[in-house]
N, C-alpha and C positions, 0 to 999 in steps of 0.2 A: 274604645273597642280595640282589642289587640289585633295587630296586623297578621294575616295568615303567613305561615312559613314560606309557602310557595310564592306569595307576593313579595316578601322580603328578598327571596332568592332572585326573582326577576329584576327587582330594583337594583340589587347589588351588582348583578351581571350587567344591567344597562349602564350603571355608573362606571363600571370598569371599561366597558366599550367606549363610553364618552371620554374618559381620561386618555385612552389609547388614541382616539381620533384627534383630540386636542393636541396631544404630544406630537403626533405625526404632522399635523397642520403647522404647528410652530416650527418643527424641524424643517419642513419644506420651504416655509417662508424665509427662514434664516439663512438658507443656503444660497451662495452666489453661483447661480447656474451657468453664467457666462464663464466664470473661472473654471468650473467643473468641466465644461465642454472643452475649453482650451487646453486643460492640463490632463484630462483623462480620456477624452473622446475626440482627439484631434484626427480628423479623417485623413489628412495628408500623411501624418506619421503612421497611422494604421495601414494606409495604402502602401507605404514603403516596405512594410513587413511581408507583403504578399508577393509570390506564393511561398517564400522560404519558411514562413511560419508553419506551414503544413508539410512541405516537401523536405524540409531539413529538421526543424525543431520538433514538431509533433512526431515525425517518423522516427527520429533518434530516440525520443522519449519512449515510444512503444517498443523499439528494438531493445533498448537497455532493460526495460521492464521485463520483457519476455525472456531474455537471456538470464537475468537475475532470478526470475521466478522459477524457471525450470532447472537452472543450476542449483538454486537453493533447495528445491523440492527433492532433487536427487541426493544431495548431502543430507537433508532432513530425514529421508527414508532410512539411510544407513544409521544415522544417529538414533532414530526411534527404535530400530531393531536392536542396536547396541544397548540402549537403556533398558530394554525388556529382556536382555540376555540373562541367562543364569550364570554367566561367567563374570565374576566381580570386576576385574580390571576393565572390561568393556563398559560395564555400567558406570564405573567411576569416570572413565574418559568422556563418555557421552554426557554425563551429568555436569562435569566440569566445563566442557565446551558450552553447553546450553546456558548454564548459569552465568558464565563469564561474559559471553557475547550478548545475552539479554540484559546484562547489567551495564553495558557500555552504550553511550549515545552513538547512533549510526555515523554521525559526522566525525567523531573521534576515530572510528574504525576506518573511514574513508581517508582521513589524513594519514593514518598509520600506513595503510597500503600504498597510498600515492607518494608519500614522502619518506617515511622511515624504512619500510621494507626494501625499496631499491637501494638505500644506503647500506643496509645490512648485506644484501646480496651482491652489491657492487655493480649492478646493472639494472635497467628499468624492467618492469614487468611487461608482458606482451601487450601491444597496442598502447603503451605509454600510460599517461595518467588516467585516461578514460577506461582503459582495461583494468587498471588498479582499482578505480572507483567501482566498476561493475563487480569485480571480485569481492570487494568489501561488502557490497549489497548482497551478494550470494551468501557470504559468511554470516552476516547478521540475520538475513531472512531465514536461513537454514535453522538457526537456533530457535526461532519462534515457530516455524512450521514443524519442527521435530516434536515439540510438545503437542501440537495439534494432531499429528499423525499417531503419536503414542496414545493419546486419548481415544482416537478413532479405533485403533487396533484393540484396545482394552474394552471398547464398547461392543465389539462383536460377541454375540452370545457364545459362551463356552460349549454349549451343546453343538454348535456348528463344527467346532474343532473336534469334539469327541466323535461326532458322526463321521467326519472325514477320516479320522484315524481308524475307526472301526471298519472302514472300507479298504483299509490297507495302505492309505496314503501316508508317506513319510512326512517329517516335520517341514522340510523345505517345500514340498509339493502342497501341503496343507496351507502353508503361509502364503504362497504365491497365487494359488488358485481359489482359495476359500476365504482366508482372512483379509488379505490386502484389498481385493475388489470390494468387499463389503465395507472395509474401513474407509476407503477413498470415497465411497458413496456417502458415508456419514459425514465426512469432513469437507465435502465440497463447499458448503456455505462459508465456513471460516477460512478456507484456502482462497476462495474468491475475494473475501475481505482482505486477506493478506496481499493479494494481487493489487487491489485498489491502493493499499498503503504503499506498496512498492512504486506505483506510478507517481505518487506524491514524493516519495523519498528520492527519486531520481533528481529532484530539484537540488538536493544536497551536493550533487556533482558540480554545481556552479562554484563551489568553494575551491576547487582545484583547477588548474589551467587546462582548458579544452580548446582544441583547434577549431577553426571556424566551421568546418564541415562536420564536426562532431558535436556541436552545441545542441543541448536539449532545450525545452521550452523556457525554463527560468534563465539560463545563461544567455539564450538568444534575446529574450526580452530585456534583460539587464544591459546587454551591449547596445541594443537599439535605443534604450532609454538614455544611456550615457551619451550617445551620439547626438540626440535631439533635445536633451534636457527636458524631457516630457515623460509623464507617467502613463501615457496611453498604452505603451507596449505591455505593461503589467496587466492591464485590463484584458488585452488580447490573449495573453498567456493564461490568465485565469479562466477565460471563457473556453479555451482549448482544453484545459484540465477538466472542466466540468463536462464538456462534450465527450471526453474519453471515459471519465469515471462514472458519470450518471447512469449509463446503461448497465455497468457492472454492479452498481449499488442496487439497481432495480432487480437484477438477476439474483443477488444475494437475498433480497426480501422475498422474492418468489420462491426460491429454494427453501428458505426458512418456513414459509407457509405450507409448502408441500410436505416437508418433513413433519410439521405439526399435525397435518391431516393423516399421515401414514402411521403415526404412533397410536 
């Protein structure tokens, strides 16, 4: 007698669950939990990071992220409007900037601003290497956010613009009071996602020299790990990144669901 399809499906699913459980049990049994505790969850090392982990490292991470995000957003808005301009050279400049910096790794741009640009200028950028690193994050994030803003502007119904112009509003007034508010509402989820990416990209600043009081989470964890020859600081930094980014990712998900309902 042939087995029913639903029965086969239940047996297959049960077999997959069993394989997963067995694999997890074997993994848990094979781990040296004493070594894990000593190397990744050393309470003495973790205690030595407090409260600087929050008052210095996490605080600096948030500050660098906020500065890079709003600086990049301002540049991105200019680039998006340039790319939508009817004047050819503006479009070409904006397109060249966006394509160039989207094609480069952020780390390369950080090295360029922290090491190469000061050599060309003959003097350091404001606030030294950390200032150069944040400027690099602004430059890179602007390239990505410009495309997001451009898409948001183009997503505003043309009827809205035509209605505004019929009321006697000029192009600048229409753009600032009708188009941009609606465009920003459309692109809030992707912009929030860009903010989350920027939080994680601040870890790249660890590649350039940073003063003790300027250290973000990754640099701070690396220094403490080097001092103690223990990986526990990396776990602490990872937890802090999750604490910072998880609420934002939930906000992105909620905004996406809301936009889906409004359509």
